C-alpha positions in Angstrom: 196.1 85.3 48.8 199.8 85.9 48.5 200.7 88.3 45.6 204.5 87.7 45.3 205.3 91.3 46.2 202.9 92.8 43.8 201.1 95.8 45.3 197.5 96.0 44.1 196.0 97.8 47.1 197.5 101.3 47.8 196.3 103.9 50.2 192.8 105.3 50.5 193.7 108.3 48.4 194.1 106.1 45.3 190.8 106.8 43.7 191.4 108.5 40.4 189.7 106.4 37.7 191.4 105.7 34.4 189.4 106.6 31.4 188.4 104.1 28.8 190.3 106.1 26.1 193.5 106.1 28.1 193.3 102.4 28.7 192.7 101.8 25.0 195.7 104.0 24.1 198.0 102.4 26.5 197.0 98.9 25.4 197.8 99.9 21.9 201.2 101.2 22.9 201.9 98.1 24.9 201.2 95.9 21.9 203.7 97.9 19.9 206.3 97.6 22.6 206.3 101.3 23.4 206.3 102.8 26.8 204.0 105.5 28.0 205.5 109.0 27.7 203.2 110.7 30.1 204.2 111.4 33.7 203.5 109.1 36.7 204.7 105.7 37.6 204.2 102.6 35.5 201.4 100.2 36.2 200.4 96.9 34.8 202.6 96.1 31.8 203.5 99.7 31.7 200.0 101.1 31.9 199.8 104.5 33.5 199.4 104.3 37.3 197.4 106.8 39.3 199.1 110.0 40.5 198.9 108.9 44.1 200.7 105.6 43.6 203.3 107.0 41.2 203.9 103.5 39.9 203.9 101.7 43.3 201.3 99.3 42.0 203.4 98.3 39.0 204.0 94.6 38.5 207.6 93.3 38.4 209.2 93.2 35.0 208.9 90.3 32.7 211.6 87.6 32.8 214.9 88.0 31.0 214.6 88.1 27.3 211.6 90.4 27.6 208.0 90.0 26.7 205.8 92.4 24.9 202.2 93.0 24.1 199.6 90.5 25.4 202.4 88.1 26.5 203.7 90.6 28.9 200.2 91.4 30.2 199.6 87.7 30.5 202.8 87.2 32.5 201.8 90.1 34.8 198.4 88.6 35.5 200.0 85.2 36.0 202.3 86.6 38.7 199.3 88.4 40.3 197.1 85.4 40.5 199.8 82.7 41.0 198.1 80.5 38.4 199.1 79.6 34.9 197.1 81.0 32.0 196.0 78.8 29.1 198.3 80.7 26.8 200.3 83.9 27.3 199.4 85.8 24.3 196.1 84.3 23.4 193.8 87.2 23.3 190.8 85.4 24.8 192.8 84.2 27.8 194.6 87.4 28.6 191.7 89.6 27.8 189.4 87.6 30.0 191.8 87.8 32.9 192.6 91.5 32.4 189.0 92.5 32.0 188.0 90.5 35.1 190.6 92.4 37.1 189.9 95.8 35.6 186.1 95.5 35.9 186.2 94.3 39.5 188.3 97.1 40.8 190.2 100.2 40.1 193.8 99.5 39.0 195.1 99.7 42.6 192.5 97.4 44.2 193.5 93.9 45.5 192.9 90.8 43.5 192.2 89.1 46.8 189.1 91.3 47.1 187.9 89.9 43.8 188.5 86.4 44.9 186.7 87.1 48.1 183.7 88.3 46.1 183.9 85.2 43.9 183.9 83.0 47.0 181.0 85.0 48.4 179.1 84.4 45.1 180.0 80.7 45.3 178.7 80.6 48.8 175.5 82.3 47.8 175.2 79.8 44.9 175.7 77.0 47.4 173.0 78.4 49.6 170.6 78.7 46.6 171.4 75.0 45.8 170.8 73.9 49.4 167.5 75.9 49.6 166.5 74.4 46.2 167.2 70.9 47.5 164.9 71.5 50.5 161.8 72.2 48.4 162.4 71.1 44.7 163.0 67.8 42.9 166.1 68.2 40.8 167.5 66.0 38.1 170.1 66.4 35.4 170.3 64.3 32.3 172.5 64.1 29.3 171.3 64.7 25.8 170.0 61.1 25.5 167.9 61.5 28.7 170.2 59.4 30.9 170.2 60.6 34.5 173.5 62.0 35.7 172.4 63.6 38.9 169.4 63.6 41.3 168.9 65.3 44.6 167.5 63.8 47.8 163.9 65.0 47.2 163.9 63.1 43.9 164.9 59.9 45.6 162.4 60.5 48.4 159.4 61.0 46.2 160.3 58.3 43.7 161.3 55.7 46.2 164.5 54.8 44.3 168.0 55.1 45.7 170.4 57.4 43.9 172.5 54.6 42.6 169.4 53.0 41.1 168.7 56.2 39.2 172.0 57.5 37.9 172.7 56.0 34.5 169.1 55.1 33.9 166.9 56.9 31.4 164.4 59.3 32.9 161.5 57.1 31.7 162.3 54.8 34.7 159.5 56.9 36.4 157.2 56.9 33.4 153.6 56.2 34.6 152.2 55.6 31.1 149.6 58.2 32.0 150.5 60.6 29.2 150.3 59.7 25.4 153.5 59.4 23.4 152.7 62.8 21.7 153.0 64.5 25.1 156.7 63.5 25.5 157.4 63.9 21.8 156.4 67.6 22.0 158.4 68.0 25.1 161.6 66.6 23.4 161.1 68.8 20.4 161.0 71.9 22.6 164.0 71.2 24.7 166.0 69.9 21.7 165.6 73.3 20.1 167.2 74.8 23.2 163.9 76.1 24.6 162.6 75.9 28.1 159.7 73.4 28.6 157.2 73.6 31.4 154.3 71.3 32.2 152.7 68.9 34.7 153.8 65.2 34.5 152.3 62.2 36.2 155.2 59.9 37.3 155.2 56.5 39.0 157.2 55.7 42.1 159.1 52.5 42.7 156.2 51.1 44.8 153.7 51.8 42.0 152.3 54.9 43.6 151.5 57.8 41.1 152.6 61.3 41.8 152.3 64.6 39.9 155.1 67.1 39.5 155.1 70.7 38.1 158.1 70.4 35.8 160.5 72.9 34.2 163.2 71.6 31.9 166.1 73.9 30.9 168.7 72.8 28.3 172.3 73.7 29.1 175.1 74.1 26.6 178.7 72.9 26.7 181.8 75.0 25.9 181.2 74.7 22.2 177.7 76.1 22.5 176.0 72.7 21.9 173.3 71.3 24.1 175.0 69.1 26.6 172.0 68.0 28.6 169.0 69.1 30.6 168.3 70.4 34.0 164.8 69.7 35.4 163.2 71.4 38.4 160.1 69.8 39.7 157.6 70.5 42.5 155.3 67.9 44.0 151.7 68.9 43.1 150.1 65.6 43.8 147.8 67.1 46.5 146.7 69.9 44.2 146.0 67.5 41.4 144.0 65.3 43.7 142.1 68.4 44.9 141.5 69.3 41.3 140.1 65.9 40.6 137.9 66.2 43.7 136.9 69.7 42.6 136.0 68.6 39.2 133.9 65.8 40.6 132.2 68.3 42.9 131.7 70.7 40.0 130.3 67.8 37.9 127.9 67.0 40.7 126.8 70.6 41.0 126.4 70.9 37.3 124.2 67.8 37.4 122.2 69.3 40.2 121.8 72.5 38.2 120.8 70.5 35.1 118.3 68.6 37.3 117.0 71.9 38.6 116.5 73.1 35.0 114.7 69.9 34.2 112.5 70.3 37.3 111.5 73.8 36.3 110.8 72.6 32.7 108.9 69.4 33.5 107.8 70.2 37.1 108.4 66.6 38.4 109.5 67.9 41.9 107.6 69.6 44.6 107.4 73.3 44.2 105.9 75.7 46.7 105.9 79.5 46.9 105.1 82.1 49.5 104.7 85.8 49.2 106.7 88.5 50.9 104.6 88.0 54.1 105.4 84.3 54.0 101.9 83.2 53.1 101.2 80.3 50.8 100.7 81.3 47.2 100.9 77.9 45.4 102.1 74.3 45.5 102.1 71.6 42.8 101.0 68.0 42.7 104.5 66.7 43.5 104.5 68.7 46.7 101.0 67.4 47.5 102.4 63.8 47.1 105.3 64.5 49.4 103.1 66.0 52.1 99.9 64.1 51.6 99.1 64.4 55.4 98.6 68.1 55.2 97.8 68.7 51.5 94.0 68.6 52.0 94.2 71.2 54.8 96.8 73.5 53.2 95.0 76.6 52.0 96.2 79.6 50.0 97.0 82.3 52.4 98.2 80.0 55.2 101.5 81.1 56.7 104.6 79.0 56.4 104.8 78.6 60.2 101.2 77.3 60.4 101.9 74.8 57.7 105.0 73.5 59.5 103.2 73.2 62.8 100.4 71.3 61.1 103.0 69.0 59.4 104.7 68.3 62.8 101.4 67.5 64.4 100.5 65.1 61.6 103.9 63.4 61.8 105.1 64.3 58.4 108.8 64.6 59.3 111.3 62.2 60.9 112.4 64.3 63.9 115.3 62.8 65.9 114.3 62.1 69.4 110.6 62.6 68.8 109.9 64.2 72.2 108.0 67.5 72.5 111.3 69.2 73.3 112.9 67.7 70.2 110.0 68.9 68.0 110.2 72.4 69.4 113.9 72.5 68.8 113.4 71.2 65.2 110.7 73.8 64.6 112.9 76.6 65.7 115.8 75.5 63.5 113.3 75.2 60.5 111.9 78.7 60.9 115.4 80.1 61.1 116.4 78.4 57.9 113.3 79.6 56.2 113.8 83.2 57.2 117.4 83.2 56.1 117.6 80.8 53.2 121.0 79.6 52.1 122.3 76.3 50.8 120.1 73.3 50.0 119.5 71.0 52.9 118.0 67.6 53.3 114.8 66.7 55.0 113.7 63.2 56.0 110.0 62.3 55.9 108.4 60.0 58.3 107.9 57.4 55.5 111.6 57.1 55.0 112.0 59.3 52.0 114.6 62.1 51.8 113.9 65.5 50.2 116.5 68.0 49.2 115.0 71.5 50.0 116.1 74.5 48.1 114.5 77.9 49.1 115.3 81.3 47.7 114.0 84.8 48.2 113.4 86.4 44.8 114.1 90.0 44.0 110.3 90.7 44.3 110.3 89.3 47.8 108.6 86.0 47.1 110.0 82.8 48.6 110.2 79.9 46.2 111.0 76.4 47.4 111.8 73.2 45.5 111.6 69.7 47.0 113.6 67.0 45.2 113.3 63.4 46.1 116.9 62.2 46.8 116.0 59.0 48.6 118.1 56.8 46.4 121.2 59.1 46.6 120.8 59.5 50.4 120.5 55.7 50.8 123.6 55.3 48.7 125.5 57.8 50.9 124.3 56.0 54.0 125.5 52.8 52.5 128.9 54.2 51.6 129.2 55.7 55.1 128.1 52.4 56.7 130.7 50.5 54.6 133.4 53.0 55.7 132.5 52.4 59.3 132.2 48.6 59.1 134.8 46.0 59.6 134.8 44.1 56.3 135.5 40.7 57.9 132.9 40.7 60.7 130.4 43.3 59.7 130.7 45.0 63.1 131.5 48.7 63.4 135.3 49.4 63.2 137.5 51.4 65.5 136.8 54.7 63.7 133.3 55.0 65.1 134.0 54.0 68.6 134.9 57.4 70.0 131.9 59.1 68.4 129.4 56.4 69.5 130.9 56.4 73.0 130.8 60.1 73.3 127.1 60.1 72.2 126.2 57.3 74.8 128.0 59.2 77.6 126.2 62.4 76.8 122.8 60.7 76.8 123.7 58.9 80.1 124.5 62.2 81.8 121.4 63.9 80.5 119.2 61.0 81.4 120.9 60.4 84.8 121.6 56.7 84.2 124.8 54.6 83.7 126.2 52.8 80.7 129.3 50.7 80.1 132.1 50.3 77.7 133.3 46.7 77.5 136.6 45.6 75.8 136.8 42.0 74.9 139.9 39.9 73.9 139.8 36.3 72.7 142.0 33.9 74.7 144.7 31.9 72.9 143.6 33.2 69.5 147.2 33.0 68.3 147.2 29.3 68.9 144.1 28.9 66.6 145.9 30.8 63.8 149.1 28.9 64.2 147.3 25.5 64.4 144.6 25.8 61.8 145.7 28.7 59.6 144.5 32.3 59.2 141.4 31.3 57.2 140.2 29.3 60.2 141.1 32.2 62.4 138.9 34.5 60.2 136.0 32.0 60.4 136.3 32.0 64.1 136.3 35.8 64.3 133.2 36.0 62.1 131.4 33.5 64.3 132.4 35.3 67.5 131.1 38.6 66.0 127.8 36.9 65.1 127.4 35.5 68.6 128.3 38.9 70.1 125.6 40.7 68.1 123.1 38.0 69.0 123.9 38.4 72.7 123.5 42.2 72.7 120.4 44.4 72.6 119.2 46.3 69.6 120.6 49.6 70.7 124.0 48.3 71.9 126.9 49.0 69.7 129.5 46.3 68.8 132.9 47.2 67.4 135.9 45.2 66.2 139.0 47.0 67.4 141.3 44.9 65.3 142.9 41.4 65.4 141.0 39.4 68.1 140.0 42.5 70.1 136.4 43.7 70.3 134.5 46.3 72.2 130.8 47.0 72.8 128.9 49.9 74.2 126.0 49.3 76.5 124.2 52.7 76.5 122.2 51.8 79.6 122.9 49.3 82.4 120.7 48.5 85.4 123.2 48.1 88.1 126.3 45.9 88.3 124.3 42.7 89.1 122.4 43.1 85.8 125.6 43.9 84.1 127.3 40.8 85.4 124.4 38.6 84.2 124.6 40.2 80.8 128.4 39.8 80.5 128.2 36.2 81.7 125.7 35.5 78.9 128.0 37.1 76.4 131.0 35.0 77.5 128.9 31.8 77.5 127.6 32.5 74.0 131.0 33.2 72.6 132.5 30.1 74.3 130.3 27.6 72.6 132.3 25.1 70.5 133.2 25.9 66.9 134.2 23.4 64.3 137.6 24.3 62.8 139.7 22.0 60.7 137.8 18.9 61.7 138.1 19.7 65.5 135.9 21.4 68.0 137.4 24.6 69.5 135.8 26.4 72.4 136.9 30.1 72.1 137.5 31.8 75.5 136.9 35.5 76.0 138.1 37.9 78.7 136.2 41.2 79.3 137.2 44.5 80.8 134.5 47.0 81.8 134.4 50.7 82.4 131.1 52.2 83.6 130.2 55.7 82.5 130.0 58.4 83.7 131.4 57.0 87.0 134.7 55.9 85.5 135.1 58.8 83.2 133.4 60.7 80.4 136.1 61.1 77.8 136.3 58.2 75.4 140.1 58.0 75.8 139.8 57.7 79.6 137.0 55.1 79.4 139.0 53.0 76.9 142.1 53.2 79.1 140.2 52.1 82.2 138.5 49.3 80.3 141.9 48.1 79.1 143.1 48.1 82.7 140.1 46.0 83.8 140.8 43.6 80.8 144.4 43.1 81.9 143.1 42.2 85.3 140.6 39.7 83.8 143.2 38.0 81.7 145.6 37.9 84.6 143.2 36.5 87.2 141.3 33.9 85.2 140.7 33.8 81.5 137.2 33.5 80.4 135.8 36.0 82.9 135.2 39.8 83.2 136.4 42.5 85.5 134.8 45.9 86.2 137.2 48.8 86.6 138.0 49.9 90.1 140.3 52.7 91.1 142.5 50.2 92.9 143.3 48.5 89.6 145.4 51.5 88.5 147.5 50.8 91.6 147.7 47.2 90.5 149.1 48.3 87.2 151.6 50.5 89.0 152.5 47.5 91.2 153.1 45.4 88.1 155.4 48.1 86.7 157.3 48.1 90.0 157.4 44.3 90.0 158.8 44.3 86.5 161.5 46.8 87.5 162.4 44.6 90.5 162.6 41.5 88.3 164.8 43.3 85.8 167.1 44.4 88.6 167.3 40.9 90.1 168.0 39.3 86.7 170.7 41.8 86.2 172.2 40.9 89.6 171.5 37.1 88.9 169.4 36.8 92.1 166.9 34.4 90.5 166.6 31.1 92.5 165.7 27.5 91.5 164.0 24.6 93.1 164.2 20.9 92.0 161.3 18.4 92.1 162.1 14.7 91.9 161.0 12.5 89.0 160.5 8.7 89.7 160.8 5.8 87.4 157.5 3.9 88.0 158.8 0.5 86.9 160.9 0.1 90.0 160.3 3.3 92.0 163.9 4.5 91.6 164.9 8.1 91.5 165.2 9.2 87.8 166.0 12.9 88.0 164.6 16.4 88.7 162.6 19.1 87.0 164.1 22.5 87.6 161.6 25.2 88.6 162.3 29.0 88.8 161.8 30.8 92.1 161.8 34.5 92.8 161.0 36.7 95.7 160.3 40.5 95.5 160.7 42.5 98.7 160.9 39.4 100.8 157.6 38.0 99.4 157.6 35.0 97.1 156.1 35.7 93.7 154.2 32.7 92.1 156.1 31.4 89.0 153.2 31.8 86.6 153.0 35.5 87.5 156.7 36.4 87.1 157.2 34.2 84.1 154.2 35.8 82.4 155.6 39.2 83.4 159.0 38.3 81.9 157.3 37.2 78.6 155.3 40.5 78.4 158.3 42.7 79.2 160.9 40.9 77.0 162.9 39.5 79.9 162.1 35.8 79.3 165.3 35.0 77.4 167.5 36.3 80.3 165.3 34.5 82.8 165.5 31.2 80.9 169.3 31.4 80.5 169.8 32.1 84.2 167.6 29.1 85.2 169.5 26.9 82.8 172.8 28.0 84.1 171.7 27.7 87.7 170.4 24.1 87.1 173.6 23.0 85.4 175.8 24.6 88.1 173.7 22.8 90.8 174.0 19.5 89.0 177.7 19.8 88.6 178.2 20.7 92.3 176.1 17.7 93.5 177.8 15.3 91.2 181.2 16.6 92.2 180.4 15.4 95.8 179.2 12.0 94.7 175.4 12.6 94.5 173.6 10.9 91.7 171.2 13.5 90.4 169.9 11.6 87.4 168.5 13.7 84.6 167.8 17.4 84.9 164.7 18.8 83.0 164.7 22.6 82.4 161.9 24.6 80.8 162.9 26.6 77.7 160.8 29.4 76.1 160.2 29.9 72.4 162.2 33.1 72.4 165.3 31.3 73.6 165.0 28.6 70.9 164.6 31.2 68.2 168.1 32.6 69.0 170.6 31.3 66.5 173.2 30.9 69.3 171.0 28.8 71.6 172.6 25.4 71.0 176.2 26.9 71.3 175.2 28.6 74.5 173.9 25.3 76.0 177.0 23.4 74.9 179.2 26.1 76.5 177.3 25.8 79.8 177.5 22.0 79.9 181.3 22.2 79.5 181.7 24.9 82.1 179.9 23.0 84.8 181.1 19.5 83.7 177.6 18.1 83.0 177.2 15.4 80.3 174.6 16.4 77.6 172.8 13.1 78.2 171.8 14.3 81.7 170.0 17.4 80.3 166.4 17.5 79.1 164.9 20.5 77.4 161.2 20.9 78.2 159.0 22.9 75.8 155.2 23.6 75.8 152.8 22.9 73.0 152.7 26.7 72.2 156.4 26.6 71.3 155.6 24.1 68.6 152.8 26.3 67.4 155.0 29.4 67.1 154.8 31.5 63.9 158.5 30.9 63.2 158.8 27.1 63.7 161.8 26.8 61.4 164.4 28.4 63.8 162.9 26.5 66.7 163.2 23.2 64.9 166.8 24.1 64.0 167.7 24.7 67.7 166.0 21.5 68.9 167.7 19.4 66.3 171.0 20.9 67.2 170.7 20.1 70.9 169.3 16.7 70.0 172.4 16.0 68.0 174.4 16.8 71.2 172.6 14.0 73.1 170.2 16.3 74.9 166.6 15.0 75.4 163.5 17.0 74.4 160.2 16.7 76.4 156.8 18.1 75.4 155.3 19.6 78.6 151.5 20.1 79.4 150.6 17.7 76.5 146.9 17.7 75.7 146.1 21.3 76.8 146.9 23.0 73.5 146.5 22.4 69.8 149.5 20.3 69.0 148.8 17.5 66.6 150.4 14.3 65.5 152.0 16.3 62.7 153.9 18.3 65.3 155.0 15.2 67.1 156.3 13.8 63.8 158.1 16.9 62.8 159.8 17.9 66.0 162.4 15.7 67.7 160.5 14.9 70.9 161.6 12.1 73.3 159.0 12.4 76.1 155.4 13.6 76.6 154.4 15.0 79.9 150.7 14.5 81.0 149.4 17.8 82.4 148.5 17.8 86.0 144.9 18.8 85.1 144.3 15.4 83.7 146.0 13.6 86.6 144.1 15.4 89.3 140.8 13.7 88.7 142.1 10.6 87.0 140.4 8.3 89.6 136.9 9.9 89.3 136.7 11.5 85.9 136.3 9.0 83.1 137.3 11.7 80.6 140.6 12.5 82.3 141.3 8.8 82.7 140.6 8.2 79.0 142.9 11.1 78.0 145.7 9.9 80.2 145.4 6.3 78.8 145.4 7.7 75.2 148.5 9.9 75.8 150.3 6.9 77.2 149.3 4.7 74.4 150.0 7.3 71.7 153.5 8.1 73.2 154.5 4.4 73.3 153.2 3.8 69.8 155.5 6.6 68.6 158.5 5.3 70.6 158.2 8.1 73.2 158.4 8.0 77.0 155.7 9.4 79.3 156.0 11.5 82.4 152.9 12.3 84.6 152.8 15.5 86.5 151.0 16.3 89.7 150.8 12.8 91.2 149.7 13.2 94.8 147.9 10.0 95.8 148.6 6.3 95.8 145.5 5.7 93.7 146.8 8.0 90.9 150.1 6.3 91.1 148.5 2.9 90.8 146.4 3.9 87.8 149.4 5.4 86.0 151.7 2.4 86.8 148.9 0.0 85.7 148.6 1.7 82.3 152.3 1.7 81.6 153.3 5.3 82.4 157.1 5.5 82.5 157.8 8.4 85.0 156.0 10.5 87.5 156.5 13.6 89.6 154.4 15.3 92.2 153.9 15.9 96.0 153.6 12.1 96.5 157.4 11.8 95.9 158.6 15.2 96.9 158.0 18.9 96.8 160.2 21.3 94.8 163.2 22.0 97.2 166.3 24.2 97.1 169.5 22.5 96.1 170.9 22.6 99.6 168.1 20.3 100.9 168.4 17.5 98.4 171.4 15.7 99.7 169.4 13.7 102.3 166.7 12.8 99.7 169.3 11.6 97.2 171.0 9.5 99.8 167.7 7.9 100.8 166.8 7.4 97.2 170.1 5.8 96.5 169.5 3.4 99.4 166.2 2.3 97.8 163.8 4.0 100.1 160.1 3.0 99.4 157.6 5.1 97.6 156.2 7.4 98.8 159.3 8.8 100.4 159.1 10.3 103.8 160.8 13.5 102.4 157.6 14.2 100.6 155.9 15.3 103.8 
């Protein structure tokens, strides 16, 4: 820092210290206005400079008029530091500045060095603060306990934002865990200016409790009064929880020790003793009751090994597996535990009881064992374990046990040389059930499916609910794929039986994916992945069936990924095509309009619309695809009408994701204006699933907005989903479209005929028009016309065709060509 010509840092030889007596004497002389008489130059305010400097370090003289005493010293320091002092001659100001300078360095050392050291100390202090903020929870409050500062860890653990905390009293995080006296004592301590330390239970914003090890330090203002409090806290929640668990464990052990003392006193438990050579010395009546099968043959002097072999032969113990090899393995482990006794262990008897066995070798060499009946406790533990592993809704195992159970089944299959299977199941259209009937009905359906699944499986098969509408079950042993197919068909058939929900019969569909072990893998993760791949194939090919994993399926997944990439690229380049299928007015056979259908080819091969539309939905491209189809349809309509072709109405399918965009109506309006198409010519087609979406509010807003523009709304595939009269009443629908599945057998299937008549009658009673899809024969046309259907489309009138091939059809239709049109061939 610039020193205004003041030299405070002479050469290296300037090292002679000034004694305290000399400084005191010269200060006294300065106060009296005298100058030093001794040789050498003059230093600060006339103080003696070192012999080397000879006064070169002296500060410039005071201003005209002169200063003396502390005023002159203050003026010198002011020049040196280029900063005003609070008061020239005030002893506390000048003394503090002078002492600071003198203590930091010899009289010839630079003040800039001092400042550099102060800056270093400030940097170190900042580093301490940064380190503290990384690990400690810091808060500062005023004397009244109002928060004036908190650091990030405080906000993070409490869940409050900083602006929510500052200005609030610190009891904003009070958990009410501690009594009033606890905090009263704390306030008494810190109010006296003393440091308080303790552990406090606080409550976060979300209601979660957390513990902090707290140190509160009062700080004082410039008058020496307490100005507030600084608190440093450390999160000790984990330790407190561990302490609680430890106390619980200690309590349990204390209870066990108390029980042991009671056992010794009252001898209610089985006690047995062996001498140093492990030969039987004694056993009591309780032991006799536990092991009644060998009690009559147990003789004093019998070795422990002989007793255990006798007990195994008599079936006294529940030995896992039960084979001779399993018994030998169990016997070996039991003898090892007896020779090197340690912690108590549990032993299950064949009659279902559980014993806790405690064996100890005494100082005299005797082995004393105590058997305590813990059947009730063990059953409680098993119940708790079972509850932790069970899905609370369905009672099936939950996902947490799948890996362990699967690993165990794979290990046994490999050891036994047989095959098993992991089956992943997914309910079809479960979302529609939830949306139509509510989540309570969905839960009832899941419970019924779980019940049917358990009833369809064998006793040793393991059924698991993975979550939502996904299930899995492990078949530890399968007898070939033919037997597996029969079993899975039985499962699908059982699950698919009708269920009464909300006054209606629902037939739940189920798709299954199968991985066979150890053929398709031995690791649970690998088997699960392969079963998921097979499930994807099952849902893609035909819902309600099952698929067994094949190595080629992985290639199919990769193919799907490549197909998705190709679709994304073609959508980006706007290479999606459309085809238009005619719609006929049945009253007079006149052309009424077209339904616009999306068309796409990948690598020169046409991809079926259901496949790439489903792919677009699964990969989040459906909005882009829908917008491109809509724009292509309006562009084609505008072009045809510009050359004098009467297109009639244009029906375009719209996905739920499009309707949920707040900008949908504005986007449609802009496209209509761009291509010169009147809103009355456009018809938006939606499926029943759109009406059943979880967010119907935004969909309704979009439909009402386009309806207000004069655009029609048609409900496609009516009768195939769960839409009800309530939906028809709520949503602004103009037309119902009878699904082709009902039209196909309308001549031969009385049920399809009745459904078609009902839809026509229902629509007309609601003031709606009806369009029949998939009309291919004259008989179908005659039936629909005879029952008052308004419009129809299908191969009888024309196949979906590119825009460039429609001019001839429209010309013939305008001329009144009879139905069916020759162009339909």
